[in-house]
C-alpha positions as CSV (number, residue, x, y, z in Angstrom):
1,X,-91.4,-111.4,48.8
2,X,-95.1,-110.5,48.5
3,X,-97.4,-113.3,47.5
4,X,-100.0,-112.6,44.8
5,X,-103.5,-112.4,46.4
6,X,-105.2,-114.9,44.0
7,X,-102.3,-117.4,43.8
8,X,-103.5,-120.7,45.3
9,X,-101.0,-121.8,47.9
10,X,-102.9,-123.3,51.0
11,X,-104.1,-126.8,51.3
12,X,-107.5,-127.4,52.9
13,X,-106.2,-128.0,56.4
14,X,-104.1,-124.8,56.5
15,X,-106.9,-122.8,54.8
16,X,-109.4,-124.0,57.4
17,X,-107.1,-123.1,60.3
18,X,-106.4,-119.6,58.8
19,X,-110.2,-119.0,58.4
20,X,-111.0,-120.4,61.8
21,X,-113.3,-123.2,60.5
22,X,-113.2,-127.0,60.1
23,X,-112.1,-128.4,56.8
24,X,-115.5,-130.0,56.3
25,X,-117.0,-126.5,56.5
26,X,-114.8,-125.5,53.5
27,X,-116.2,-128.4,51.6
28,X,-119.7,-127.3,52.4
29,X,-118.9,-123.7,51.3
30,X,-117.5,-125.1,48.1
31,X,-120.6,-127.1,47.4
32,X,-122.7,-124.0,48.0
33,X,-120.3,-122.1,45.5
34,X,-119.3,-119.6,48.2
35,X,-115.6,-120.4,47.5
36,X,-114.0,-122.1,44.5
37,X,-110.5,-123.4,45.4
38,X,-108.1,-124.3,42.6
39,X,-107.3,-127.9,42.1
40,X,-103.9,-129.5,41.5
41,X,-103.4,-132.4,39.0
42,X,-104.0,-134.8,41.9
43,X,-107.3,-133.0,42.7
44,X,-106.0,-131.4,45.9
45,X,-107.8,-128.2,46.8
46,X,-105.6,-125.1,47.0
47,X,-106.8,-121.8,48.5
48,X,-105.4,-118.3,47.9
49,X,-105.2,-115.3,50.2
50,X,-108.3,-113.9,48.5
51,X,-110.1,-117.2,49.3
52,X,-109.1,-116.9,53.0
53,X,-110.4,-113.3,53.1
54,X,-113.7,-114.5,51.6
55,X,-113.9,-117.4,54.1
56,X,-113.4,-115.0,57.0
57,X,-116.1,-112.8,55.6
58,X,-118.5,-115.8,55.4
59,X,-117.7,-116.6,59.0
60,X,-118.3,-113.1,60.1
61,X,-121.6,-112.9,58.3
62,X,-122.8,-116.3,59.5
63,X,-121.5,-116.3,63.1
64,X,-121.6,-112.6,64.0
65,X,-124.5,-111.3,61.9
66,X,-126.6,-114.5,62.0
67,X,-127.0,-114.6,58.2
68,X,-127.7,-118.0,56.7
69,X,-125.7,-119.4,53.8
70,X,-128.3,-118.5,51.2
71,X,-128.1,-114.9,52.4
72,X,-124.3,-115.0,52.3
73,X,-124.5,-116.2,48.7
74,X,-126.8,-113.2,47.8
75,X,-124.6,-110.7,49.6
76,X,-121.5,-111.9,47.8
77,X,-123.3,-111.8,44.4
78,X,-124.4,-108.3,45.1
79,X,-120.9,-107.2,46.2
80,X,-119.4,-108.7,43.0
81,X,-122.1,-106.9,40.9
82,X,-121.3,-103.6,42.7
83,X,-117.6,-104.0,42.1
84,X,-118.3,-104.8,38.4
85,X,-120.5,-101.7,38.1
86,X,-118.0,-99.5,39.8
87,X,-115.3,-100.6,37.4
88,X,-117.7,-100.0,34.5
89,X,-118.6,-96.5,35.9
90,X,-114.9,-95.6,36.2
91,X,-114.3,-96.6,32.6
92,X,-117.3,-94.5,31.4
93,X,-116.1,-91.5,33.5
94,X,-112.6,-91.7,31.8
95,X,-114.3,-91.9,28.4
96,X,-116.3,-88.8,29.2
97,X,-113.2,-87.0,30.4
98,X,-111.4,-87.9,27.2
99,X,-114.3,-86.8,25.0
100,X,-114.3,-83.4,26.9
101,X,-110.6,-83.0,26.2
102,X,-111.1,-83.8,22.6
103,X,-114.0,-81.4,22.3
104,X,-112.0,-78.6,23.9
105,X,-109.1,-79.3,21.5
106,X,-111.5,-79.3,18.5
107,X,-113.0,-76.0,19.6
108,X,-109.6,-74.4,20.1
109,X,-108.5,-75.6,16.7
110,X,-111.6,-74.3,15.0
111,X,-111.3,-70.9,16.7
112,X,-107.6,-70.6,15.7
113,X,-108.4,-71.4,12.1
114,X,-111.2,-68.9,12.2
115,X,-113.7,-71.4,11.1
116,X,-115.8,-70.6,14.1
117,X,-116.0,-67.2,15.7
118,X,-117.4,-67.3,19.2
119,X,-120.2,-64.9,19.6
120,X,-121.6,-65.8,23.0
121,X,-125.4,-65.5,23.2
122,X,-125.7,-63.2,20.2
123,X,-128.0,-64.2,17.4
124,X,-126.7,-63.6,13.9
125,X,-128.9,-63.0,10.9
126,X,-127.6,-63.2,7.4
127,X,-128.4,-60.0,5.4
128,X,-128.5,-60.1,1.6
129,X,-127.8,-57.0,-0.5
130,X,-130.1,-56.2,-3.4
């Protein structure tokens, strides 16, 4: 059975082991708001698979790339903003596609009802008889 990515299931010791860090490091990351584990009724921290992925990213950025925690916070904020903007862009693109479909339908309906006669680039002048 596949576990949901954001479902909190790992206690701090297991999460630290999976992420390759000391449990105290996870507490520091939580204070810096780099990760926000869920809490049980007894105040036990529980981490999800998504949290573990984020912890591994933090470790990569700090250990392999030499970025300090303030830089990591900013990178994560920018990635979240990028993801939000990409989602918004996809919604707007779908709205544009729907508007185009509706415009085509309206044009076809108008042509069929002879309310509009397509003339291309021809200019039409109204001539009055006297």
